[in-house]
N, C-alpha and C positions, 0 to 999 in steps of 0.2 A: 097577310102583309099585305098594310091598306097605304102608307103612309111611300114616301117618295125616298130617295136618297140620294146623294151626291157627296161624294167622299173623294178627297183630291191626298192622292199618296207620292212618294218618291220611291221607286226600285232599286233595289240592289246584290248583287251576286255574292256571297264570298268563297270563295275556292268552289264553283258551281252552285254552292244551294242559296237559292232566293232568301231575301228577304224584303217584306213589302212595309215601308212607313207609312203609316196613316199623319197627314199632316192636316187637317181641317174634314169638318162633316159630324163627328162623335158626336154622340148624345152625351148629357150630361155621367162623368164614372166620380161616382163618388168615394169617400172612405177616405183615412187622416193620412197612411201609407201606401206605399203600393204592393206589400204584401195584403194590406188591408183590400186593396184596392181588388184584387185579384182575386180573397174571398168572397167580395160579395157579388161579379162579374162571375163566379161560381153559381151562385144562390145558392139556398135552401134547398138542401138534400143534394145541390147539382157534384159531379166531383170533375177530377183535372180533364176526363174526356167526356166527361157528360153534362155540360154546362145545362143548365136553366135556359129555357127559353127569357131574350130578353131583347129591349132595343140596341144595347150594345153587340150582343150577340148576332142579331141580324148580320151587325157589322161582317163579324168575325167571316161567317157563311155566302156573304155576300163574296170577298174577298179571296175565299180559300177554296170554293166550288166551280164548277164551269157554270157557265161560259165567261167569267172570268177571268175564273183562277184553274188551279188544279190539283189534284191531292198530296202533289208535294210540294203546296205552297206555304209557308212563314212567313209570320211578317211581328209587329208591334204598334201598340198604343201610347203613342208619346204623351207623358202626363207628368204631373207636378212633384218632385222629388220629395223623398219623405221630409229635407234641412234642406236650407241654404247650403251647404256644403258641398253640395252635387247639383252639376249643372239641367238633370231632367229626369225623370222617371220613365220608365217602360213595362207595359203586360205584354207579355211575349204570347203569340198566339201560331195555331197550328190547326190542319180540317179537324180531328179529333174539340181539341179545348183549350187549353193554356196552362203553360208550362211554366215552372218554377225560376229556371235557370235558360241561357240561349249564348255560347260561346260566339259563336259565326254572327249572332246577332250584334252583338256588344260591338262586333268589331265592325260589320257594316253601320250601326248607328256613331260609332266612333269616326267615322269614315266621313259620315252625312253632318254630324256635327260641324264638323270643318267646313266641308266645301261646301254648305248652302253659308258661313259668315256666323252659325251659331254662337262658336267658340271660335276666339281669335288663334292663331296659326301662324308662326313664324314662315315667312320662303324657303329655309333651311332653319331643320332643327327638330323640333320634338313638342306636339301639344298635347296634352295631359286632359281628359272628356272625362268626367265620374257620371258615372247612373248609376242612380236604384234602382231595382232587380228587385222581383220577389225572395229570394233568398239571401239579398242583402247589398254590402254597394258592391261595386266592383270600376273598373276604370280600363281606359281606351288610350292605349300612347300611342300619338297620328304622328308616322315619320314622315318628312317633308322633306322634296328637292326642287331645287327651283321654282316653288309656286305649284308644286306636285306633288299629293299624299300618295307618296311609295307602298309603306304596307302598315298595318297595324297588331301591337300588342297587347294581347286583350289579360290584365291580371283579375285572372278570379278570387272568392272566398275563400277561404282556406278548406283543403280539400282533406279528407279523415277516410281510411282505409277500414271496414267494418267487419268484410270477412273475407276469409281465403278458402279454399278448396272445397268450395258445398258443395255436395252431388245432385246434381239435379237431372231426374230422367229425363227425354227426349221419345222423340219418335227414331230417332237415329242412334240410340243407348243412351248411356249414360255420362255428363260430362261435369267438368269439375270448371268451379263457379266464383268467381272474385265480387268483393262489393266494397264500391267505393262513393259518398258520398262528397261531390262537388258541384254544389248549387243543386243536383238533384242525385237523383240516385241510379249509376251507374252498374252493371252488370258485365265483366267481360269472359270472355268465351273464344279459347283457341279454335277455330274455323278449321285447322289444321286437324285438331283431334278429335271433331263431328265428320272428317274427311272429306271439307269443302274447299275451295278456295274461293279468295277473295275479287272474286269476277262477276262481271256484268253477268255471267252466263251462271252462276250458281247463283243470282241474286233469287230468284223467287224458291230457293230452297233455304238459301239463309234468312230469309224474311221472313218460311214461315218455322223456321228453330226458332230464330229470336222470338219470335210470338210468344212459340209454348214457354220458354225459358220465364219471359214476363209471368206470362199466366202462373207458371208451379211455385213462382216467389212469393207469390200476393201475400201467402200466410207465413211469410220468412220475417223472422224478429230481427235479424240484423238488420233492412231493409227500412227502416222505422229511420230518423232522425233522433241526434240524444239532445238536441233541446227542443227544435221545435216541429210538430207533429207533423205541419201544412207543406211538410220537404221531404215526406217519409212515402215506400213505394218506389217499386222501381221502374224509372221512365224511362229508360233506353237500356238496350243490351248490345255489348260491344263485339263483335265477332272479328278476330283480328287474326293475322299471320308475320312469322316472323319474315322480314327481306335482311340481308348483308350489313351486320355493321359497317355505318359510318367512321371518319375517324375522330369524329365528334360524340357518339354514341351509336342506343339501338335506334334501330330501325323498322318501322313496321308499315304495316296495309292494314285498313281497318274497313267492318262497314259498319254503321251502328243505325238499327229500327228500335225507334223511339215510337211511342204512345202506339195508337192500336194500328201496325203493321208501317208506319212512315218510315224511309227511307231518309239519310242525310248524305246528300252528295260531297259534302265535303269531308276531311275529317273529324267534323265535331268537335269543336272550341270546348267546352263543358267535358264531352268525353275524354278529349285530350291529357285534361286536368287530371283526370281517376286514373288512365293509364300511367301516368309519370308519377302518381302517389304510388301505385301499382309497384312500379319497376324500381323503386326509390325503397321501398319495401322488402323486396327481392335481389339489393344491392348491386342493380344494372343501371342507376341512376346515383351520381351526386353531384355536387352542385359545378357549375362550369360542363354537366356532359347538356347533351344537345337530343332530345329524341325530333327523326325524321318520320313523321305518321305521314302517310299516304292515303289517298282515298281511293274509294273504287271507281272514280272517273279517273282517276291519278292527282289531284291534285292535294298541293302537302301542304299539311303546317308544320312549324317547329314548335316544340315546347323546351323548357330548362324550369330547374326550381328557383325559386327567388329569395325565399326563407324559410322559417319555421314560426311554427306560431300555434297557442295551445288547444285550437280546434282544429290543427292540421299543419300541412305544407301551404305555403304561398307557389302559387304556377302560374306562367308567363306563356302564351301562347300567342304567335305571331303567324298572321295570314296578311294574305291582301284581298278586298271589296272593290266591286267595280261597278259603279249607277250601271243600270239599263234602259230605265226611264221616268216619267213622269206620265201620271194618269190621272182622267177624272174620271170616276167612274158613277155611274147613275144606277136606279132602279126605278124604272118609270111604276106607279103602282097597278099597274091594268096586267102586267107582263104573268102570265100565268104562270111560268115556271118561277117567280118571284125570286130569292135569295138564291134559288139554281141549285146543282144538282152533284152526285158523285158518281163515277163510277169506278 
């Protein structure tokens, strides 16, 4: 690394999960669509968790590695939309590479777009923010009260269940796995069936078994997306447990282990879409029902079924995002640590 970098960001957290929005300092990002830009960012021979070196990936590594970031960092590069019907596009990234979907990031981006004035919003009411992501077009309904953003509802691309009851061998024995595609492919597993609880105390074991399950499903045909191979392969493993139902519907706690062993501090936005679709197939969710979805740190999203689509069900997930800072990150070309390190 011999080139100085000067990167401006606005940081949010959504239910505890960070989201770093890059607002300036990026090299050119080529491509005609957001999905194409992600493919170019991965590079020839690169993968979602092992992109090829590039000037753009230098920025990702700079922002996700110590001393400027950490192994749990998440964020996005704001890019042009696919067409004029969306407000902007985004490339989602984490410490390992680039994802195809991110519900908590969409919630943060909706709040940022309104809070920054990029998208006009009423003092009281709702403003819709339309965002192109690698898996399609999503939207964020930003709820406002007395000039303040209170919460955001993320409307996802259609979610489709692709398999139920797959048997997967783990170090803790065989476990049943369900698969759903909700912008990315998620594997759902009962933590209770594994003899674990969704608690911070069990987090090392949950992380380890989540990585095992993801690896075991590498060749599973049901992880392949029906129409777009770029969306294939398990992105996250959702380890969930039951809580007492609320008057409105199911109540679950989960932790999502994604990419190469990264932990979602939030209840996982796109993962909540996957859970909604599976609960609907099980007969536990109907229109009007509300899923209370709790994270490993106790934060909550709520989710509901919003309609049917030829490619699956339409889901909506509501949570809140809060700005944590505005930053200007620099890289001195003489810094021997370069874009940083991970521990």
